[in-house]
N, C-alpha and C positions, 0 to 999 in steps of 0.2 A: 177828690181831696176835698176840697172846698167843703164840703157835706160834714166830713168827719173832723174841719178845722171849724167850721163853725157852729156843728151843733153837741158836738164832742163831751163839751168844759157839762154844760146844758142837762147831761145825762150822771152825771156827780153833785149836781145841789138839790136831788133828796136826800143825799149823803152829807151831804156836810149842814142841812139844814138839822139834820135832827140831833142829829153831834152838837150843833154849834148852841143849840137851843138849851139840850140837856144840861152839857157843860160847861159852857163861856156862852151867855146871853148875853153877857156883855157886849161880844162880838159881832152882835145882828146884826146894829149902825151898818160895821166895816163890811160885811157881810153882802149886805144889800147894795152898798155904792159899788162893791165889785161886782153885782150883776146887771146894772144900771153899765159899764164903762165895761163889761166884758159884751153886752147885747149890743153898745155901742159903737164897737173897734174892733170889733169881733167876730158875735154872732150874724148884725146888717151885711155887714161888709164880705163874706163870705158866703149870705145869702145871694147876692149880688152877683158877685163869679160863678156859683152855682146858674143862676139864671144867664147869664150870657153865657155860657160855653152853653149850658141847656141849647138857648134858640140857636147857638150856632153848631152846635149838631145835628139837633131836627134838620137844621135846613139844610148844610152839609149833604146829611147820607139820606131826603126827602123823607122823614120819620112824621109827618105833622098827622097824618092822616092816624098814625097809634094813638092809642088809649093810651098808653102806660107817658108818649108825651105830655098828653094834653090834661094826666091824672097832676107827675108833674110842676107843671108848669101852672096850674091851678093852686097846687099846695102852697111852692113857694111863693105864692102870688099871699095867699091868706097866713102863710108865718110869717112873712115882712109886715104885715099887716099888721098884725099880733105883737107880738115883738117891740114894731115902731109908734104905734099905737096903748102898749099898753102895760109892755113887759118892763121897756126903760119907766116908762112914766112913772108906772108905779112902784117898782124897786128903791127906785127913789124919796116916796112918801113913804114907804116902811121903812127907810134907815132915819125918815126924818121923827116916824111915830114910834120906832124903840129908841132913838137916843131920848126923845122928852120921856120916854118910861122908865129909860136905864138912870133920868137927871132928878123924878118923880122919886125913883127907889131909894136913892141916897147911898149910903154904904149896906143895906140894908140886902135885902134878894129882893132876885127884881120879876115884879110881875106886869106882863106884858095885856097893856090896857084890851075892851073888848074893839075901840075904833081899829087894834091893828093884826088884832088874832081875825075880825072879819075879814080883812085884806089882803092877810095873809092866804088865810082861807082859802080867795079868787084868787089869785094870784097862784098857788099850784095848779088851782080846775085845769088855769087855762097853763102851765107848765104841762101841766100831764096830755093836755089835749094834745099842746105842741110835739109834744113827747111823739106820741099814737100816731103823730098825721104823719113824720120822716119816719119812726117806722116803716107803718105799710105805704108809703111811696117806694121806702127801698127795698120792701115786697112785691109792689106792684111794678116797679122799673124791673128786677131781676127776672119775676118768674113771666113777663112780658115783655123783656125785650127779647 
């Protein structure tokens, strides 16, 4: 359940981003601030629950020698590191850049700067990798347990 709570919303981000950028570009600062808040208050704490529960179950059931346990723990550490050191940090930066670009547009059409676009693409790539890691881990856990 903690995996669903921690990562479920992250799979909706691409849809929200596409619709937001096309229809409501002035809402992007809010969206990026929401990404940051959800990372801090939902994803990272949920991931901590996943790690603690996984350690408890692996110990209780004597499963530490199984690949799926080692894979799961390793991926959890990678995800926590990426979320804490990259995603949360740069979601806040994206919000600031989007606000700046919106202010520069005034009442006209919003055109995001090259700086925003470059960081946005980097964040999307890392988010995609994280999503693939989550899906791969679910697969590994189901197939090998």
